[in-house]
All heavy atoms as TSV, in Angstrom:
chain	resi	resn	atom	element	x	y	z
A	1	MET	N	N	-15.713	4.634	-2.946
A	1	MET	CA	C	-14.308	4.590	-3.322
A	1	MET	C	C	-14.256	4.372	-4.829
A	1	MET	O	O	-14.811	3.453	-5.318
A	1	MET	CB	C	-13.601	3.487	-2.551
A	1	MET	CG	C	-12.122	3.393	-2.767
A	1	MET	SD	S	-11.407	2.161	-1.661
A	1	MET	CE	C	-9.727	2.484	-1.931
A	2	GLY	N	N	-13.592	5.298	-5.516
A	2	GLY	CA	C	-13.470	5.123	-6.923
A	2	GLY	C	C	-12.612	3.983	-7.389
A	2	GLY	O	O	-11.749	3.515	-6.658
A	3	THR	N	N	-12.886	3.503	-8.545
A	3	THR	CA	C	-12.151	2.333	-9.073
A	3	THR	C	C	-10.673	2.669	-9.205
A	3	THR	O	O	-9.821	1.807	-8.800
A	3	THR	CB	C	-12.697	1.923	-10.454
A	3	THR	OG1	O	-14.086	1.635	-10.297
A	3	THR	CG2	C	-12.043	0.669	-10.976
A	4	ASP	N	N	-10.315	3.849	-9.684
A	4	ASP	CA	C	-8.926	4.202	-9.795
A	4	ASP	C	C	-8.240	4.273	-8.462
A	4	ASP	O	O	-7.091	3.819	-8.342
A	4	ASP	CB	C	-8.800	5.589	-10.453
A	4	ASP	CG	C	-9.154	5.584	-11.941
A	4	ASP	OD1	O	-9.215	4.482	-12.549
A	4	ASP	OD2	O	-9.424	6.671	-12.492
A	5	ASP	N	N	-8.897	4.747	-7.450
A	5	ASP	CA	C	-8.367	4.835	-6.106
A	5	ASP	C	C	-8.135	3.415	-5.542
A	5	ASP	O	O	-7.141	3.160	-4.865
A	5	ASP	CB	C	-9.253	5.618	-5.182
A	5	ASP	CG	C	-9.443	7.071	-5.601
A	5	ASP	OD1	O	-8.407	7.665	-6.136
A	5	ASP	OD2	O	-10.491	7.654	-5.426
A	6	LYS	N	N	-9.066	2.527	-5.795
A	6	LYS	CA	C	-8.893	1.140	-5.328
A	6	LYS	C	C	-7.677	0.481	-5.959
A	6	LYS	O	O	-6.906	-0.151	-5.307
A	6	LYS	CB	C	-10.145	0.292	-5.690
A	6	LYS	CG	C	-11.314	0.599	-4.853
A	6	LYS	CD	C	-12.509	-0.310	-5.219
A	6	LYS	CE	C	-13.751	0.055	-4.460
A	6	LYS	NZ	N	-14.872	-0.770	-4.834
A	7	PHE	N	N	-7.533	0.665	-7.279
A	7	PHE	CA	C	-6.369	0.098	-7.947
A	7	PHE	C	C	-5.038	0.679	-7.477
A	7	PHE	O	O	-4.069	-0.035	-7.315
A	7	PHE	CB	C	-6.497	0.298	-9.485
A	7	PHE	CG	C	-7.499	-0.629	-10.148
A	7	PHE	CD1	C	-8.503	-0.109	-10.948
A	7	PHE	CD2	C	-7.422	-1.975	-9.968
A	7	PHE	CE1	C	-9.394	-0.947	-11.569
A	7	PHE	CE2	C	-8.357	-2.870	-10.578
A	7	PHE	CZ	C	-9.343	-2.327	-11.355
A	8	GLU	N	N	-5.072	1.995	-7.269
A	8	GLU	CA	C	-3.851	2.649	-6.777
A	8	GLU	C	C	-3.452	2.165	-5.351
A	8	GLU	O	O	-2.312	1.858	-5.110
A	8	GLU	CB	C	-4.046	4.176	-6.753
A	8	GLU	CG	C	-2.798	4.954	-6.417
A	8	GLU	CD	C	-2.992	6.462	-6.444
A	8	GLU	OE1	O	-3.898	6.907	-7.210
A	8	GLU	OE2	O	-2.322	7.160	-5.690
A	9	ALA	N	N	-4.451	2.033	-4.485
A	9	ALA	CA	C	-4.163	1.557	-3.158
A	9	ALA	C	C	-3.661	0.091	-3.221
A	9	ALA	O	O	-2.666	-0.254	-2.528
A	9	ALA	CB	C	-5.436	1.625	-2.264
A	10	LYS	N	N	-4.297	-0.762	-3.992
A	10	LYS	CA	C	-3.861	-2.143	-4.081
A	10	LYS	C	C	-2.477	-2.251	-4.737
A	10	LYS	O	O	-1.653	-3.086	-4.400
A	10	LYS	CB	C	-4.863	-2.987	-4.881
A	10	LYS	CG	C	-6.136	-3.218	-4.142
A	10	LYS	CD	C	-5.932	-4.036	-2.875
A	10	LYS	CE	C	-7.190	-4.296	-2.136
A	10	LYS	NZ	N	-7.039	-4.906	-0.865
A	11	ALA	N	N	-2.219	-1.389	-5.727
A	11	ALA	CA	C	-0.903	-1.372	-6.405
A	11	ALA	C	C	0.179	-1.022	-5.421
A	11	ALA	O	O	1.264	-1.644	-5.411
A	11	ALA	CB	C	-0.921	-0.388	-7.605
A	12	ASP	N	N	-0.060	-0.059	-4.549
A	12	ASP	CA	C	0.914	0.305	-3.526
A	12	ASP	C	C	1.181	-0.876	-2.594
A	12	ASP	O	O	2.309	-1.150	-2.228
A	12	ASP	CB	C	0.459	1.526	-2.730
A	12	ASP	CG	C	0.605	2.821	-3.440
A	12	ASP	OD1	O	1.426	2.894	-4.396
A	12	ASP	OD2	O	-0.039	3.826	-3.053
A	13	GLN	N	N	0.088	-1.564	-2.229
A	13	GLN	CA	C	0.201	-2.690	-1.346
A	13	GLN	C	C	1.060	-3.833	-1.974
A	13	GLN	O	O	1.940	-4.353	-1.322
A	13	GLN	CB	C	-1.147	-3.174	-0.884
A	13	GLN	CG	C	-1.913	-2.217	-0.011
A	13	GLN	CD	C	-3.304	-2.643	0.235
A	13	GLN	OE1	O	-3.704	-3.771	-0.005
A	13	GLN	NE2	N	-4.174	-1.703	0.678
A	14	LEU	N	N	0.733	-4.119	-3.212
A	14	LEU	CA	C	1.428	-5.246	-3.880
A	14	LEU	C	C	2.899	-4.813	-4.138
A	14	LEU	O	O	3.779	-5.659	-3.949
A	14	LEU	CB	C	0.753	-5.489	-5.212
A	14	LEU	CG	C	-0.596	-6.245	-5.078
A	14	LEU	CD1	C	-1.250	-6.370	-6.414
A	14	LEU	CD2	C	-0.472	-7.582	-4.434
A	15	LYS	N	N	3.120	-3.573	-4.567
A	15	LYS	CA	C	4.492	-3.114	-4.734
A	15	LYS	C	C	5.295	-3.230	-3.477
A	15	LYS	O	O	6.448	-3.636	-3.505
A	15	LYS	CB	C	4.457	-1.650	-5.226
A	15	LYS	CG	C	5.801	-1.031	-5.484
A	15	LYS	CD	C	5.684	0.372	-6.058
A	15	LYS	CE	C	5.019	1.292	-5.063
A	15	LYS	NZ	N	5.016	2.715	-5.445
A	16	GLY	N	N	4.675	-2.919	-2.374
A	16	GLY	CA	C	5.354	-2.992	-1.092
A	16	GLY	C	C	5.686	-4.427	-0.746
A	16	GLY	O	O	6.766	-4.732	-0.180
A	17	LYS	N	N	4.760	-5.356	-0.998
A	17	LYS	CA	C	5.019	-6.740	-0.703
A	17	LYS	C	C	6.180	-7.311	-1.509
A	17	LYS	O	O	6.999	-8.051	-1.008
A	17	LYS	CB	C	3.743	-7.582	-0.957
A	17	LYS	CG	C	2.681	-7.393	0.091
A	17	LYS	CD	C	1.463	-8.293	-0.185
A	17	LYS	CE	C	0.403	-7.986	0.854
A	17	LYS	NZ	N	-0.774	-8.879	0.660
A	18	VAL	N	N	6.228	-6.889	-2.784
A	18	VAL	CA	C	7.353	-7.330	-3.625
A	18	VAL	C	C	8.665	-6.753	-3.130
A	18	VAL	O	O	9.630	-7.505	-2.986
A	18	VAL	CB	C	7.089	-6.900	-5.088
A	18	VAL	CG1	C	8.360	-7.095	-5.983
A	18	VAL	CG2	C	5.873	-7.679	-5.677
A	19	LYS	N	N	8.666	-5.469	-2.854
A	19	LYS	CA	C	9.916	-4.892	-2.310
A	19	LYS	C	C	10.354	-5.526	-1.012
A	19	LYS	O	O	11.512	-5.796	-0.809
A	19	LYS	CB	C	9.712	-3.379	-2.060
A	19	LYS	CG	C	9.744	-2.507	-3.302
A	19	LYS	CD	C	9.621	-1.056	-2.915
A	19	LYS	CE	C	9.574	-0.157	-4.112
A	19	LYS	NZ	N	9.404	1.304	-3.703
A	20	GLU	N	N	9.393	-5.785	-0.115
A	20	GLU	CA	C	9.722	-6.423	1.135
A	20	GLU	C	C	10.259	-7.810	0.890
A	20	GLU	O	O	11.250	-8.214	1.516
A	20	GLU	CB	C	8.509	-6.481	2.043
A	20	GLU	CG	C	8.778	-6.956	3.407
A	20	GLU	CD	C	7.635	-6.959	4.382
A	20	GLU	OE1	O	6.464	-6.718	3.926
A	20	GLU	OE2	O	7.806	-7.171	5.552
A	21	GLY	N	N	9.670	-8.543	-0.014
A	21	GLY	CA	C	10.129	-9.894	-0.327
A	21	GLY	C	C	11.539	-9.903	-0.893
A	21	GLY	O	O	12.377	-10.746	-0.569
A	22	VAL	N	N	11.782	-8.973	-1.794
A	22	VAL	CA	C	13.146	-8.848	-2.395
A	22	VAL	C	C	14.149	-8.459	-1.309
A	22	VAL	O	O	15.235	-8.987	-1.239
A	22	VAL	CB	C	13.140	-7.861	-3.587
A	22	VAL	CG1	C	14.567	-7.567	-4.014
A	22	VAL	CG2	C	12.321	-8.395	-4.730
A	23	GLY	N	N	13.746	-7.526	-0.433
A	23	GLY	CA	C	14.603	-7.156	0.674
A	23	GLY	C	C	14.893	-8.311	1.599
A	23	GLY	O	O	16.028	-8.437	2.075
A	24	ASP	N	N	13.909	-9.145	1.882
A	24	ASP	CA	C	14.133	-10.329	2.690
A	24	ASP	C	C	15.107	-11.279	1.994
A	24	ASP	O	O	16.045	-11.818	2.599
A	24	ASP	CB	C	12.833	-11.102	2.925
A	24	ASP	CG	C	11.939	-10.435	3.932
A	24	ASP	OD1	O	12.401	-9.628	4.733
A	24	ASP	OD2	O	10.707	-10.724	3.904
A	25	ALA	N	N	14.910	-11.485	0.696
A	25	ALA	CA	C	15.765	-12.426	-0.091
A	25	ALA	C	C	17.223	-11.943	-0.168
A	25	ALA	O	O	18.139	-12.735	-0.222
A	25	ALA	CB	C	15.185	-12.644	-1.456
A	26	THR	N	N	17.375	-10.676	-0.192
A	26	THR	CA	C	18.747	-10.128	-0.383
A	26	THR	C	C	19.355	-9.543	0.876
A	26	THR	O	O	20.419	-8.956	0.862
A	26	THR	CB	C	18.736	-8.976	-1.450
A	26	THR	OG1	O	17.833	-7.937	-1.019
A	26	THR	CG2	C	18.282	-9.492	-2.818
A	27	ASP	N	N	18.647	-9.740	2.006
A	27	ASP	CA	C	19.094	-9.190	3.304
A	27	ASP	C	C	19.319	-7.729	3.225
A	27	ASP	O	O	20.314	-7.218	3.734
A	27	ASP	CB	C	20.323	-9.950	3.761
A	27	ASP	CG	C	20.055	-11.377	4.193
A	27	ASP	OD1	O	18.951	-11.643	4.650
A	27	ASP	OD2	O	20.923	-12.218	4.008
A	28	ASP	N	N	18.402	-6.997	2.578
A	28	ASP	CA	C	18.502	-5.514	2.479
A	28	ASP	C	C	17.462	-4.914	3.316
A	28	ASP	O	O	16.283	-4.797	2.941
A	28	ASP	CB	C	18.293	-5.154	0.986
A	28	ASP	CG	C	18.503	-3.670	0.727
A	28	ASP	OD1	O	18.482	-2.864	1.732
A	28	ASP	OD2	O	18.629	-3.272	-0.446
A	29	PRO	N	N	17.813	-4.499	4.566
A	29	PRO	CA	C	16.814	-3.928	5.485
A	29	PRO	C	C	16.184	-2.606	4.943
A	29	PRO	O	O	15.056	-2.322	5.258
A	29	PRO	CB	C	17.584	-3.724	6.766
A	29	PRO	CG	C	19.025	-3.754	6.405
A	29	PRO	CD	C	19.129	-4.540	5.168
A	30	GLY	N	N	16.913	-1.897	4.170
A	30	GLY	CA	C	16.377	-0.654	3.614
A	30	GLY	C	C	15.230	-0.924	2.636
A	30	GLY	O	O	14.197	-0.253	2.660
A	31	LEU	N	N	15.406	-1.948	1.807
A	31	LEU	CA	C	14.375	-2.274	0.869
A	31	LEU	C	C	13.168	-2.951	1.610
A	31	LEU	O	O	11.993	-2.691	1.233
A	31	LEU	CB	C	14.878	-3.267	-0.159
A	31	LEU	CG	C	14.071	-3.536	-1.391
A	31	LEU	CD1	C	13.704	-2.209	-2.128
A	31	LEU	CD2	C	14.827	-4.457	-2.386
A	32	GLN	N	N	13.429	-3.711	2.641
A	32	GLN	CA	C	12.337	-4.216	3.493
A	32	GLN	C	C	11.536	-3.121	4.056
A	32	GLN	O	O	10.285	-3.150	4.035
A	32	GLN	CB	C	12.904	-5.087	4.586
A	32	GLN	CG	C	13.542	-6.447	4.132
A	32	GLN	CD	C	14.270	-7.138	5.306
A	32	GLN	OE1	O	14.753	-6.429	6.219
A	32	GLN	NE2	N	14.321	-8.441	5.205
A	33	ALA	N	N	12.177	-2.153	4.612
A	33	ALA	CA	C	11.497	-1.002	5.227
A	33	ALA	C	C	10.700	-0.216	4.204
A	33	ALA	O	O	9.545	0.224	4.462
A	33	ALA	CB	C	12.476	-0.051	5.975
A	34	GLU	N	N	11.257	-0.016	3.043
A	34	GLU	CA	C	10.618	0.726	1.976
A	34	GLU	C	C	9.323	-0.053	1.547
A	34	GLU	O	O	8.287	0.535	1.307
A	34	GLU	CB	C	11.545	0.860	0.765
A	34	GLU	CG	C	11.012	1.808	-0.315
A	34	GLU	CD	C	12.014	2.010	-1.418
A	34	GLU	OE1	O	13.239	1.955	-1.157
A	34	GLU	OE2	O	11.610	2.259	-2.555
A	35	GLY	N	N	9.480	-1.345	1.472
A	35	GLY	CA	C	8.269	-2.169	1.157
A	35	GLY	C	C	7.208	-2.081	2.156
A	35	GLY	O	O	5.979	-1.986	1.834
A	36	GLN	N	N	7.561	-2.140	3.415
A	36	GLN	CA	C	6.581	-1.985	4.503
A	36	GLN	C	C	5.908	-0.596	4.457
A	36	GLN	O	O	4.705	-0.484	4.641
A	36	GLN	CB	C	7.253	-2.201	5.838
A	36	GLN	CG	C	7.649	-3.648	6.064
A	36	GLN	CD	C	8.513	-3.865	7.283
A	36	GLN	OE1	O	8.967	-2.944	7.870
A	36	GLN	NE2	N	8.794	-5.118	7.585
A	37	THR	N	N	6.686	0.439	4.134
A	37	THR	CA	C	6.151	1.793	4.008
A	37	THR	C	C	5.131	1.834	2.864
A	37	THR	O	O	4.074	2.446	3.037
A	37	THR	CB	C	7.252	2.784	3.792
A	37	THR	OG1	O	8.197	2.755	4.915
A	37	THR	CG2	C	6.731	4.207	3.627
A	38	ASP	N	N	5.499	1.258	1.686
A	38	ASP	CA	C	4.570	1.265	0.593
A	38	ASP	C	C	3.239	0.527	0.945
A	38	ASP	O	O	2.182	0.987	0.561
A	38	ASP	CB	C	5.211	0.617	-0.640
A	38	ASP	CG	C	6.295	1.455	-1.275
A	38	ASP	OD1	O	6.369	2.641	-0.956
A	38	ASP	OD2	O	7.018	0.950	-2.150
A	39	GLN	N	N	3.366	-0.608	1.676
A	39	GLN	CA	C	2.158	-1.318	2.010
A	39	GLN	C	C	1.309	-0.444	2.947
A	39	GLN	O	O	0.052	-0.382	2.813
A	39	GLN	CB	C	2.557	-2.602	2.758
A	39	GLN	CG	C	3.076	-3.649	1.833
A	39	GLN	CD	C	3.503	-4.927	2.565
A	39	GLN	OE1	O	2.607	-5.551	3.172
A	39	GLN	NE2	N	4.744	-5.223	2.570
A	40	SER	N	N	1.962	0.199	3.905
A	40	SER	CA	C	1.196	1.046	4.837
A	40	SER	C	C	0.538	2.209	4.116
A	40	SER	O	O	-0.638	2.537	4.395
A	40	SER	CB	C	2.116	1.607	5.905
A	40	SER	OG	O	2.637	0.550	6.654
A	41	LYS	N	N	1.247	2.758	3.158
A	41	LYS	CA	C	0.627	3.858	2.369
A	41	LYS	C	C	-0.598	3.397	1.625
A	41	LYS	O	O	-1.632	4.077	1.546
A	41	LYS	CB	C	1.693	4.379	1.351
A	41	LYS	CG	C	1.238	5.577	0.552
A	41	LYS	CD	C	2.362	6.216	-0.289
A	41	LYS	CE	C	3.041	5.266	-1.192
A	41	LYS	NZ	N	3.951	5.897	-2.129
A	42	GLY	N	N	-0.520	2.184	1.059
A	42	GLY	CA	C	-1.722	1.632	0.348
A	42	GLY	C	C	-2.861	1.402	1.287
A	42	GLY	O	O	-4.014	1.720	0.961
A	43	HIS	N	N	-2.580	0.892	2.490
A	43	HIS	CA	C	-3.635	0.666	3.434
A	43	HIS	C	C	-4.243	1.989	3.909
A	43	HIS	O	O	-5.461	2.070	4.076
A	43	HIS	CB	C	-3.130	-0.125	4.682
A	43	HIS	CG	C	-2.778	-1.528	4.398
A	43	HIS	ND1	N	-3.709	-2.442	4.025
A	43	HIS	CD2	C	-1.617	-2.227	4.394
A	43	HIS	CE1	C	-3.178	-3.589	3.823
A	43	HIS	NE2	N	-1.896	-3.506	4.004
A	44	LEU	N	N	-3.422	2.991	4.121
A	44	LEU	CA	C	-3.972	4.284	4.478
A	44	LEU	C	C	-4.815	4.937	3.401
A	44	LEU	O	O	-5.857	5.533	3.704
A	44	LEU	CB	C	-2.792	5.221	4.879
A	44	LEU	CG	C	-2.097	4.969	6.191
A	44	LEU	CD1	C	-0.851	5.835	6.378
A	44	LEU	CD2	C	-3.063	5.170	7.353
A	45	LYS	N	N	-4.389	4.845	2.154
A	45	LYS	CA	C	-5.233	5.345	1.048
A	45	LYS	C	C	-6.581	4.664	1.020
A	45	LYS	O	O	-7.615	5.311	0.817
A	45	LYS	CB	C	-4.495	5.095	-0.315
A	45	LYS	CG	C	-3.369	6.048	-0.558
A	45	LYS	CD	C	-2.777	5.769	-1.926
A	45	LYS	CE	C	-1.560	6.591	-2.211
A	45	LYS	NZ	N	-0.952	6.210	-3.512
A	46	GLU	N	N	-6.564	3.305	1.195
A	46	GLU	CA	C	-7.782	2.547	1.141
A	46	GLU	C	C	-8.693	3.017	2.355
A	46	GLU	O	O	-9.900	3.208	2.120
A	46	GLU	CB	C	-7.414	1.122	1.320
A	46	GLU	CG	C	-8.543	0.117	1.014
A	46	GLU	CD	C	-7.991	-1.292	0.968
A	46	GLU	OE1	O	-7.385	-1.747	1.951
A	46	GLU	OE2	O	-8.195	-1.982	-0.056
A	47	ALA	N	N	-8.151	3.180	3.501
A	47	ALA	CA	C	-8.955	3.639	4.665
A	47	ALA	C	C	-9.522	5.009	4.452
A	47	ALA	O	O	-10.663	5.279	4.782
A	47	ALA	CB	C	-8.087	3.573	5.915
A	48	ALA	N	N	-8.685	5.898	3.901
A	48	ALA	CA	C	-9.132	7.313	3.689
A	48	ALA	C	C	-10.328	7.306	2.678
A	48	ALA	O	O	-11.282	8.071	2.843
A	48	ALA	CB	C	-7.990	8.121	3.165
A	49	GLU	N	N	-10.228	6.499	1.654
A	49	GLU	CA	C	-11.277	6.471	0.671
A	49	GLU	C	C	-12.560	5.883	1.259
A	49	GLU	O	O	-13.665	6.379	0.997
A	49	GLU	CB	C	-10.879	5.656	-0.553
A	49	GLU	CG	C	-9.883	6.361	-1.405
A	49	GLU	CD	C	-10.338	7.652	-1.936
A	49	GLU	OE1	O	-11.522	7.796	-2.386
A	49	GLU	OE2	O	-9.554	8.596	-1.956
A	50	LYS	N	N	-12.450	4.954	2.169
A	50	LYS	CA	C	-13.668	4.358	2.841
A	50	LYS	C	C	-14.285	5.402	3.757
A	50	LYS	O	O	-15.526	5.524	3.780
A	50	LYS	CB	C	-13.264	3.145	3.654
A	50	LYS	CG	C	-12.981	1.928	2.749
A	50	LYS	CD	C	-12.625	0.724	3.520
A	50	LYS	CE	C	-12.265	-0.437	2.619
A	50	LYS	NZ	N	-11.866	-1.672	3.379
A	51	VAL	N	N	-13.480	6.188	4.412
A	51	VAL	CA	C	-14.024	7.294	5.284
A	51	VAL	C	C	-14.745	8.331	4.388
A	51	VAL	O	O	-15.835	8.754	4.746
A	51	VAL	CB	C	-12.911	7.962	6.116
A	51	VAL	CG1	C	-13.368	9.200	6.771
A	51	VAL	CG2	C	-12.356	6.939	7.136
A	52	LYS	N	N	-14.139	8.639	3.265
A	52	LYS	CA	C	-14.792	9.611	2.370
A	52	LYS	C	C	-16.109	9.065	1.856
A	52	LYS	O	O	-17.134	9.822	1.793
A	52	LYS	CB	C	-13.888	9.903	1.145
A	52	LYS	CG	C	-12.810	10.928	1.390
A	52	LYS	CD	C	-12.302	11.469	0.107
A	52	LYS	CE	C	-11.054	10.818	-0.333
A	52	LYS	NZ	N	-10.504	11.382	-1.577
A	53	ASP	N	N	-16.129	7.776	1.556
A	53	ASP	CA	C	-17.429	7.169	1.090
A	53	ASP	C	C	-18.520	7.211	2.168
A	53	ASP	O	O	-19.705	7.478	1.854
A	53	ASP	CB	C	-17.171	5.723	0.706
A	53	ASP	CG	C	-16.419	5.599	-0.621
A	53	ASP	OD1	O	-16.268	6.593	-1.353
A	53	ASP	OD2	O	-15.983	4.442	-0.911
A	54	VAL	N	N	-18.144	7.070	3.426
A	54	VAL	CA	C	-19.117	7.125	4.498
A	54	VAL	C	C	-19.744	8.531	4.607
A	54	VAL	O	O	-20.943	8.644	4.755
A	54	VAL	CB	C	-18.468	6.751	5.861
A	54	VAL	CG1	C	-19.346	7.124	7.059
A	54	VAL	CG2	C	-18.121	5.316	5.892
A	55	PHE	N	N	-18.947	9.562	4.405
A	55	PHE	CA	C	-19.473	10.907	4.518
A	55	PHE	C	C	-20.209	11.397	3.241
A	55	PHE	O	O	-20.939	12.383	3.336
A	55	PHE	CB	C	-18.336	11.886	4.883
A	55	PHE	CG	C	-17.941	11.775	6.310
A	55	PHE	CD1	C	-16.750	11.155	6.655
A	55	PHE	CD2	C	-18.745	12.209	7.355
A	55	PHE	CE1	C	-16.357	11.007	7.978
A	55	PHE	CE2	C	-18.374	12.136	8.654
A	55	PHE	CZ	C	-17.192	11.487	8.970
A	56	LYS	N	N	-20.019	10.694	2.144
A	56	LYS	CA	C	-20.757	11.039	0.943
A	56	LYS	C	C	-22.244	10.596	1.002
A	56	LYS	O	O	-23.063	11.174	0.397
A	56	LYS	CB	C	-20.152	10.331	-0.281
A	56	LYS	CG	C	-18.833	10.978	-0.705
A	56	LYS	CD	C	-18.307	10.263	-1.925
A	56	LYS	CE	C	-16.968	10.820	-2.383
A	56	LYS	NZ	N	-16.450	10.111	-3.534
A	57	LYS	N	N	-22.524	9.592	1.854
A	57	LYS	CA	C	-23.856	9.050	1.888
A	57	LYS	C	C	-24.786	9.816	2.791
A	57	LYS	O	O	-24.615	10.557	3.543
A	57	LYS	CB	C	-23.817	7.595	2.376
A	57	LYS	CG	C	-23.112	6.753	1.399
A	57	LYS	CD	C	-23.013	5.298	1.843
A	57	LYS	CE	C	-22.237	4.482	0.796
A	57	LYS	NZ	N	-22.156	3.108	1.099
């Protein structure tokens, strides 16, 4: 997994956590859902890169 890809995946996860937290604090279910989606996207990117790394070896 490339360093840029790791940072991008973690950035998506952190961005999602912040959005979800703000959504919780403001009772905004749309922002909560968007945050959860961003976190999921980050986790999927991370998993995809790990799978690619397995097949490179």
